[in-house]
Steps between C-alpha positions, in 0.01 A plus 500: 500500500866407480625145451287187480138611459380143545610464861222398740449663839260364759542727802694798638789496747772720649820514302713311755250215555363467149532171316393340172150610406525823700474858378698752704579871461779754534378843612825685432834455322682513835365151575629356172773289671223283646414381151816290483378266772127477429346178371180671379364409159437865412547844647342844469771766460528873433621601151860566614559145627632227273480132590524170313182388679170525313381843609205733482604864474301765686559857613318403819607140577331495840162593351543247218591234755193583710274459198670173404451373854127573474483286187715214631345495848132584455293515821269213584130562434278306740182352363203739480238483769472524878646238732233316704636651822493858370224727633366699204198721570207443264509866393859471377562552128773276359644559153599225259772256613532643851659269759412530870725286720438296813366681807484834319217730613326723246249741650176653377485687170863431410587514130796302365618540141580229249802270545579629847648253751405519867730270698407321825415700813448828315227717657303750292264720700171630366484716184860430397570524126785298345591546132600249236815282505581582861692272735432506874729274699411315819421709805416821314221705657314769312263710704155633418448704187860495378568471128779330305557554129613246242815285524561591864719264705472498878753287687438291810365664811453851361208703636325742268260743665572456869400796714724802479670613821259775599423601860389825664646578841259595778567746781569216743776360274295210365450438129176478301506298178421693180299273269688427178217515248698519174638222280819390324528505121778295339539574128599260220831307497590573862683247719473510879760312704455252783382634837458849360215717629319760290258681732158620399441874483340688784248663262554437129765263364856380529628440145793308352563594137531281194813288469635580846692224680504485881733262684444297817433654842405845370253724685287735289297727724145623460416746222841455336523520123782331311550579131563273204804272457648585837700237690535465878745260662445309824410670828408835351249696706281771350297704748146615435386750238834504319529498121784309333536579131551299183818299426645555846750251647479465875775290662468259791406633845425849375262691725273763346314747721131582461333780306793560263569447130784290361527601136520309174825313435636547852764246610526450877789276601467239775422615855432858400261699717279743308333759728428760230377512141749411225511657154472297180810310392707540816725225636509516878667320790538509877294651779370755463528409133715735293641495148691175452841652414490722806410200713790297361742781581354546847500128578868480400574756771303329777771246599752784524290721729671391827842576352377831356357596841829408671703709257259790540547494878877500450477801268275685745745427779797634298306815409419555868870457590609746232246755615613457861863590404405836358 
């Protein structure tokens, strides 16, 4: 702590809109000029930034700020119990201090762990298992037999365990549905974004590893496995039976083909298309995805291709003229 250690903060705010009572943060020294105009009561800064404001010093200001925000803006905890309009099957097992909201439907043999909140209009099919301290927002649907670990957050409208896209083509060109008899397993501390779909496995399980964070509008196909602490931005699509490793970072609108492996620590930049397996630790871009530096060099050439082609035709023409004079 630098400066007045008795200053009181009540909430968090962005540096440009912060006012008295607000805690803000500075992620990098390059944003230090913004400190001159802020009205925040205190600021989180990296060690190389000096300011007359009361400040908390952290090597990772963004992480410190996130933890401070959790303290200053704790989530609401609805009262334990089931709303009168909720449909809770008699065979359901509810842990201590569970809340089931209005018009939620909880099917046979469901187990819900302590302190979990089920918001209105959530539907839990039969044999679903939900761990402790989970948060399921309105409109979430979790299909039969699927399992969620502890401290899992599922945002509005997500579907966990919908049928995988499996059809066998007949000789006449029609399609026969392949029953999707597996489940989805979501491990501890995972967050699933709004309107995201994680499909059930065709035979065994689709699995999302511990600590992984999945953004809105993501499609995870059947029998996919995603490792621990991986992040996926909006509109990513992962086709069936693919394995994505631990600590990967998958940018927005990335498409990943089926039956391949994307290794640990892979970084795929936005709108990359990944048709083949990727080794651990690679940073890739483009379609078909290649090593990021090569893609940057290639993409710099793309706008010049018409001019390059024109000059090439001119050179070919001159060579033909020279050869004709021999």
